[in-house]
C-alpha positions in Angstrom: -25.7 0.5 12.5 -24.0 1.1 9.2 -25.9 -0.7 6.3 -23.1 -3.6 4.8 -24.1 -4.1 1.6 -21.9 -6.8 0.4 -19.3 -6.7 3.1 -18.8 -8.8 5.0 -17.7 -8.2 9.1 -16.0 -10.3 11.2 -15.5 -9.9 14.9 -11.5 -9.6 15.6 -10.2 -12.2 17.9 -14.2 -12.6 18.0 -14.7 -9.9 20.0 -11.6 -8.0 21.5 -12.8 -4.5 22.5 -16.4 -6.9 23.6 -15.5 -9.9 25.0 -11.8 -11.0 26.6 -9.8 -12.3 22.6 -9.3 -15.4 21.4 -11.4 -17.0 25.0 -15.0 -19.1 24.2 -16.5 -16.7 26.8 -15.3 -13.8 23.5 -17.1 -16.7 20.5 -20.2 -17.1 22.1 -20.5 -13.6 22.1 -19.1 -12.9 18.5 -22.0 -16.1 17.9 -25.3 -13.7 20.2 -23.6 -11.4 17.2 -24.6 -12.7 14.3 -28.2 -12.5 14.3 -27.8 -9.0 14.1 -25.3 -10.0 11.3 -21.9 -10.5 11.7 -20.4 -12.5 9.6 -18.7 -14.3 10.9 -14.8 -14.8 12.8 -10.7 -13.7 12.9 -8.5 -16.0 15.5 -5.2 -17.2 15.7 -3.8 -20.0 16.5 0.5 -21.3 17.5 2.0 -24.0 17.9 3.0 -25.4 21.3 6.1 -27.3 22.0 4.5 -30.9 21.9 3.0 -30.1 17.8 -0.3 -28.8 19.5 -2.8 -25.2 18.4 -3.5 -23.6 20.0 -5.5 -20.5 20.1 -3.3 -17.5 21.1 -2.2 -14.3 19.4 0.9 -13.7 21.2 4.1 -15.4 21.0 4.3 -15.0 24.9 1.8 -15.2 28.0 2.9 -12.1 29.1 0.8 -9.8 28.5 -2.7 -11.7 29.2 -1.4 -13.9 31.9 1.4 -12.5 33.0 4.3 -15.5 32.2 7.1 -14.6 30.0 7.1 -18.5 29.0 6.9 -18.1 24.6 4.0 -20.6 23.5 6.8 -22.8 21.2 8.0 -22.9 24.7 5.2 -25.1 26.2 4.0 -28.9 26.5 -0.3 -28.5 26.2 -0.8 -29.7 29.6 1.6 -26.7 30.2 -0.2 -24.6 29.0 -3.2 -25.2 30.2 -2.8 -24.3 33.9 -2.8 -20.6 32.1 -5.4 -18.9 32.5 -6.7 -15.2 31.0 -8.8 -13.6 33.4 -9.9 -16.9 34.5 -10.2 -18.7 30.8 -8.2 -20.4 30.2 -7.0 -21.5 26.1 -8.1 -23.5 24.2 -7.3 -25.6 21.1 -8.2 -24.8 18.0 -9.4 -28.5 18.1 -11.8 -26.8 20.8 -12.8 -24.4 19.1 -13.8 -26.1 16.1 -15.6 -28.4 17.9 -17.9 -26.0 19.6 -18.3 -24.5 16.1 -19.8 -27.3 14.9 -21.9 -27.9 17.6 -26.1 -28.7 17.2 -27.1 -26.5 19.1 -24.2 -24.0 17.7 -25.4 -20.0 16.2 -22.2 -20.3 14.3 -22.2 -23.0 12.5 -23.7 -20.9 10.2 -21.1 -18.4 10.0 -20.4 -17.5 6.7 -16.6 -16.9 6.7 -13.9 -18.0 8.8 -10.4 -16.3 8.9 -7.3 -18.0 11.2 -4.5 -16.6 10.9 -1.2 -18.4 11.9 1.2 -17.3 13.6 4.6 -18.0 12.8 8.1 -16.4 14.5 12.1 -17.2 13.9 11.9 -20.3 15.8 9.1 -22.0 13.9 9.8 -25.8 12.9 7.4 -25.0 9.4 7.5 -28.6 8.4 5.7 -29.6 12.8 3.3 -26.7 11.6 2.1 -28.4 8.5 1.6 -31.0 10.6 -0.3 -29.8 12.7 -2.6 -28.3 10.2 -2.4 -31.7 8.4 -4.2 -33.4 12.5 -6.1 -30.5 12.4 -7.0 -30.4 8.7 -7.6 -34.5 8.5 -10.4 -34.3 10.1 -14.2 -33.7 9.0 -15.6 -31.4 11.9 -13.0 -28.9 10.5 -14.2 -28.7 7.1 -18.1 -28.5 8.0 -16.1 -24.7 8.9 -15.5 -21.8 5.8 -12.1 -21.4 6.7 -9.5 -19.6 5.2 -6.1 -19.8 6.2 -3.8 -16.8 6.7 -0.7 -15.5 7.4 2.4 -13.3 6.9 4.5 -16.5 6.5 5.5 -16.7 3.1 7.1 -19.2 3.2 4.4 -21.4 5.1 2.5 -20.0 2.0 4.2 -21.7 -0.1 4.3 -24.6 1.8 0.6 -24.9 1.5 0.3 -24.4 -1.5 2.4 -28.2 -2.5 0.5 -29.7 0.3 -2.0 -32.3 -1.3 -4.8 -31.7 1.4 -4.4 -28.5 3.0 -3.8 -27.0 -0.5 -7.5 -27.5 -1.0 -8.1 -25.1 2.0 -8.1 -21.0 1.0 -6.0 -18.6 2.1 -4.9 -15.4 2.3 -1.3 -13.7 1.9 -1.8 -10.4 5.0 -0.3 -7.6 4.2 1.2 -4.5 7.6 4.1 -2.0 5.2 3.4 -0.1 2.1 6.7 -2.1 0.5 4.5 -5.3 1.2 2.0 -4.3 -0.4 3.1 -3.0 -3.9 3.4 -6.8 -5.5 0.6 -8.4 -3.0 -1.7 -8.8 -5.4 1.7 -11.0 -7.8 2.7 -12.7 -4.6 -0.9 -13.3 -4.0 -1.3 -15.2 -6.7 1.9 -16.9 -7.2 1.1 -19.1 -4.1 -1.9 -19.7 -5.0 -4.1 -17.4 -2.8 -7.9 -16.1 -2.8 -7.7 -13.2 -0.5 -5.1 -10.8 0.4 -5.4 -9.3 4.6 -4.3 -5.5 4.4 -3.4 -3.5 7.0 -6.6 -0.6 6.5 -4.6 2.5 6.6 -2.4 0.8 3.5 -6.1 0.6 1.6 -7.2 2.6 -1.6 -10.1 2.0 -4.2 -7.8 1.4 -6.0 -6.8 -0.5 -4.4 -8.9 -2.8 -3.7 -10.8 -2.5 -7.9 -6.9 -3.6 -9.1 -7.2 -7.4 -6.3 -11.1 -7.1 -7.7 -9.4 -7.2 -11.1 -7.3 -10.7 -10.1 -10.7 -12.0 -8.8 -8.8 -11.7 -5.0 -11.1 -10.5 -2.0 -10.1 -7.7 0.4 -10.3 -8.3 3.7 -8.9 -5.6 6.1 -8.4 -5.1 9.3 -8.2 -3.9 12.0 -10.7 -1.5 11.4 -12.2 0.3 15.2 -13.6 4.3 13.4 -17.1 4.1 11.8 -16.8 6.6 9.3 -13.7 4.4 8.4 -16.0 1.2 8.0 -18.4 3.3 5.6 -15.1 4.7 3.9 -14.4 1.5 3.2 -18.0 -0.3 2.2 -18.8 2.6 -0.1 -15.3 0.9 -1.6 -16.6 -3.1 -1.4 -14.3 -3.5 0.3 -15.2 -7.9 0.9 -14.1 -8.0 4.8 -13.8 -5.6 7.4 -12.1 -7.2 10.6 -12.9 -5.3 14.4 -13.0 -5.7 17.9 -16.3 -3.6 18.0 -18.8 -5.7 15.6 -21.6 -5.0 18.2 -21.0 -0.4 18.0 -21.2 -1.1 14.1 -24.1 -3.3 13.3 
């Protein structure tokens, strides 16, 4: 067990190394860990051909379903026929309902990061419409969700949107080049946090972000010594595949 102090621990895609990623089974596992100190979860959404948001990480179904089709090529009806080791692909709407269920421990999660996946084929207009539909419902606003993405064009559009600009947002960073001006970029895009690939982080980087009022989320950390170092540096959030080993 590691003393996390003020650092929040999130389960990556539910708790990826402990239960199948981005599935209800995985999120139920993460819910049970809340009593041990798990602050929340991170998960991904992708846009289907017919404009629905499904909870899935990869562009294609190959790794998890053995199907080479891309998510954006398939309708929701077609995607619902696919199984990940016996588990269905779920929609964002379904996950929100589960997290808000009256007996759901996860209703009291303190932080949830929803990563919006995009690619060169993404229709940002269609994606914004889907996100607007999702966040027009009352249920999703009960959850402490922050929208994160690498896509700066998307963040610009979220910043201008009358509804979605109210949702906390985070810019994701994976390269040293992107990190150089990341704090300024995040502020210009109206973000409240940076999500940084953890080997790029130093105490100075974290302190600089805090100086600008930006929280720092470190992904994906599975080394216990690195977790201890990041906690000492006062990182705000750690995303991990192995929450049970840390808690």
